[in-house]
N, C-alpha and C positions, 0 to 999 in steps of 0.2 A: 712355591707359590707362598709370600707371606703376608696377602692382605687376608686382614681379617673378613668372616664370615658376614652374612648381613646383620644375622643376630647379635653379630659385634658391635656392627655400624649403629645399629638402632639403639643398641644399650647405649652407646656412647653419647650418640647425641639425645638422649636423654636427660644423661650428667650435664652435658654442656649444656644444654636448655635450662637447668637447677643452677648451675656455676652462674649463669647471666643475673638470675633475681637474687644471687647472694649481694649485691653491693649496694643495699641500701638495709643490712641487719647489719645490729650494734657491735659493737668495739670486741665484747667478748664473744663474737658468735664468728666474728670474721678471724679473729685471732687462733680460735681451736679449729678452724676447718681446715679440710685436707685436700680435698678435690680442686684443681684452678688453681691451688698456691705453687709457690716458689720453692717447697719445704722438698718436695722428692727430687727435683732436678739438682736442686743446689748441696744436698745430703749424698750424692753422688759423682759431685766437681774438685777433683783432686786439688784445684787453685786456692777452694776454700779451708782446705784441712792441713795444706802445707806451711801456713805462715802460723798458723796455731802449734802445729808440732815442732817447729823454729824455738817458736816464744816458749815451749815449755822445756824442749833440752834444754836452752841457755836458763832460764830458771832451774835446772836440777843443776846443771855445773855451778851455778851463782852459789847452790847451798850442799855445795860436796867440799869447802873447805879449800878448793883452789884458791892460787894466789889473786888477786883482782888484773887483768889482762891493760896493761895502759892503752888499748886503744879501745878502754870505755870514753877517755876524756877526749882521745882526738873524735870520739866517735858524736860526741855532744857538740862539738863546733862544726857537725854538718847541716841542712836541711833539707830534706826529702819531703817539704809540705809544696815547695813549686812543682815537683814529678806526680804526685797526688792531686793539684788542682788544676795540671792540665788533660791529669786521665777523665776525672770526673767529667770536665766540660766535653770531651771527644763520646764518651760513654752518652751522655744525655743527647748529645746532638745524635750518636746513632738510636737512642731509641727516637726520640721525636719522628726523624728519618723516617722509619720501619712502622710506628705509628699511621703515620700520612698515608703510608703506601698500604697498609693493614687498612683503614677505612677507606679508601676510596677501591676497593677492591670487593669491600661490603658491598658500597653503592654499585660498582657494576652487577656483582651478581643480583642486587634485590631488581636493579634494573632491568634485570633479563624478565623475570618473576613480573614487573609489569607492564612489561612490551606483549606479553602472552595474553595479559588482563585486556590490554587494550585490542590488537586484532579479534580477539573472541567477543569483546565489544563492538564494533563494527560491521563484524559478518554477522554480529545476533541480530542489528538493526536493518544491515544492507541485506543479506543472500541467508537468513536462516538454515535455510534448507542443504547449502552447500557447505556453510564453516566448517559444519563437524571433523569433516578430513584435513582442512587447513589448521585448525587448532590442535589435531591428532598429529601432524607431525611438528607442529612446533614445541609440541611438550613432549614429544618422541626427542628432539635435537634437542632440548634443556638438556635431558639426562643425558644423552650420548656425549652433548660436550663436557662435562662433567667428569666422564667415564675417559675420555684421552687426557684431559690435562694431570689425574693423579694415579701414581700406582694405587692408592686407599681403596679409590672406585675404580672398578672392572666391569666389564662384560658380565661376568659372572656370577658376582656380590653385588653389583647394583642395578645394570641396567634389567638384567634379565626377572628381577622382583618385579620394578615398577611394569614392567611388558606387560607380567605374566598376571597382575590385576588389574592393567588399566587400559590392557591391548591396546598398544600406543601404534605398533607396527603388525603387519600381520606375516603369514609365512612366505610369501611370496616377497616382499619387500623385505624381510632379512634375510633371502638369500641373496637380496637386491645389491645390499652394503656387504655383505661378507666378506669380499675379497680389502675391502678396502680398510679392514684390520682397526675395530674400534680401539680396543686398547691402546694404539698406537701415535695418536694423536689428534688431530682435528679432521681427519678427512671426512669420515661419515659426517661429522657435524655439517660441514660446507653441503653433502652433497644431500642431507635434508633440509636444509634451507634453500638451495634449488629445486627441490620437491616442491616446497613453500611458495615460490617464486611463480612455476610453472601452473601451480593448481592457480594462483591468483587469477593469471592468464587466463587457464581454461573456463574461469567462473566469467572473464569480462568477456569472451570468444561469446559464450552463448546468449551473451543479452542480458546475463539477471546483475550486473554491476554495470556502472561507466565507466570512463575513462579516469576520470576525479576519483570513485572512491579506489579502484583499480589501484592510482598511483599511490594513494594516501596508505592502503595498504604493504605496496611494495618499499614505502620507505619505511614503514614500521618492521615490517621483516629485514630489509638491510640494517635498521638500528639494531636491533635483533642481533643480528650476528657481526655486530660491529662491536659491539658490548662483551659480547663473548671473547671474540677477538682481543679486546682492551685485557679480561683475563689473560690469555694466553701470553698475551707481550709481557705483563706482571713476572707472568713463571717462568718465561724464558730470562728474562734479566734480572736475576737476584741482587741485593746488597752485595758492593763488591767484596770478592773474598781478601784480596788485599787492607780493605779496610777492617775487616775481623780479625784478618791475621794480625795488625798491628795492633789493635786493642788489646788481644791475648797475649803477648809480646809484650807490651808494656807492663800487662798485671801481671804475667810472670816473673819479673825482676822486680817491679814496687810491692807486692804484698811480702814476700820474705826480708826486702829492706823494712817493709813498716815494721814486721814482726820484732827485727833485730833491733831497731831503735828503742823500741817502747820495753823491749826482753832489758835489753842495759839501763833504761833509764829509772827502772823501776827498784837499781841496788843492789848492792853486792855482798855477802855475808854478812857479818852483823847487823849491819845499818839498812839491812832488809826489812818492810813491812807486810806482812801476807793481805794487806787488806787492798796496798799498790799494786802488788803482783794481780790481784782478781779482778780487779780495775781495767788495768792495764789490756791484760788478758783477753775480758770481755770487750774492751777496744777494737785490739786485732781481729777477734772474731765479727765483728760488725764490721769494720771496716772490708772485710775479704766477703761479706756479705751483700754488703754494699756491691762493691766493683764487680761481682761475678753475676750478682743477680743481675744489676740492669743489662750486661751483657747479654745473658741467657734471656731476658723479657724482649731484647730486639730482634736476637734468633727465631723465637719462637712463633715470633710476626713475621718472619721473612716470607715463610710457605704456609698462610692460611685455611690449605687446603690438604690439608693431613687427619689426624686419627688422634692429635693433641684436646684435651676438652676446649684449650685456648683457641680453635679454630674455630670457622667460620661454618654455619648452621644448614648443610648444603641438602641434607634430604629436607631441613623444614622449606627450605626457599623451592625445593622441586614440588612439596606439598599443596607450598601457596601456589605456583601455577595451575596443578590440573586441580587443584579442589575450587579455585576461584573461578577459571573458566571453564570447568562444567556449571558449576552455578551461573553464569552469564550463558551460556550458552542453553540452557533448560531454562528459562528464567520464563514467566506468562505474566502480560501484564492483565491487572485487573478489568472486567466487563466496564466498558463507559457509563456514564451514570448522564449522558446527557439524556434529555427525552427526545421522545421519538418525534416525524415531525408533527403528528396528528394531535398529540399533548402539547403543543406548544402554543403557550397563548396569543390571542389573536394581534396581542398589543407591541410583543414581537417580531421585528422584521422577518420575511423567512431567508434565509441564508443560501448564496447561490448555490448549486450544487458541485462536489468537489472530485475530480478526476481523478480515477485509480488504476493500476498497471494493473494488469491481468495477473493472475494467479499463478507463481514461479512453481517449475516442476518440482517432482517429488526429489526426497533426499536421495543424494548419489551415496549407493553403497559401494565397498568393493577394492578395486585395489587402487594405488595410487597411480595417478596420470600424468608419468613420469617415462 
């Protein structure tokens, strides 16, 4: 099992949240940063170093005393700038598409946490004695959704941690969902969402909420399911491999040609100038960083639910849902400051009595109604 342990996930999350705060740092701190940068990926990609090696090899040959090839004059009549402009255009489109996809998945993740808060708010105001179980199921479904979504987040290293600390599902409920295999997809998530709907139906049947309130809760639960399904849909259909392969293929031809072009244009034999060589060599390296860096940037944003520092902060989103729903469900309004009827001045007309509902039954605890 290559999945990281919980403490590794937590450490990655801390570093990930730290990287998010670096965007406002001054230039010198950004340039000297390592976490969350392109440096690690670039240093291990052979397409960065291949054109540099080609440039260096040609320049060594130029200083070896060998006769100047006739190819140099013919090569000067060629123009590979058109290919470079075409490749840059495709790379920018690729990064723009993956960035749009990344932000849409971020919005879906945040919406899931927001819908849990909505349900907690509705149950806290409409039926606080029965809301705890519904909110518990929704938080459990939230965690389970990410477990079935990514190989990085598993039942063992992710769900069990939250379940042990927040008691999301009891032993009987865990036995109920065990045959569905939490790590294999969204089956357990769909099961828990169905529990939420049946919990709302059971609460309505007891008369604790009316039809309008039940429909509102059902709409929130179904929106929660649809939002998580949207995340699964994005992950099921990444950017076409054909497109990525095409970019890599063009880059693999273009960068060596660019290196050869700059190496021959730096002079030959006695006509060389080391300053021109250094300048052209730097241009070759920067062009390789530009082409490969844009492609890696787009690839990193395709799947934002991994263990990269650039990925989305799943643990933070889970904690937001758990913490805010707990605050909402345990919220107690302050005592009313309206004076008692006996102390109301005689000049103030007395309000008619307001009808009140009967006190709802005690909080239900125990097993899920499913």
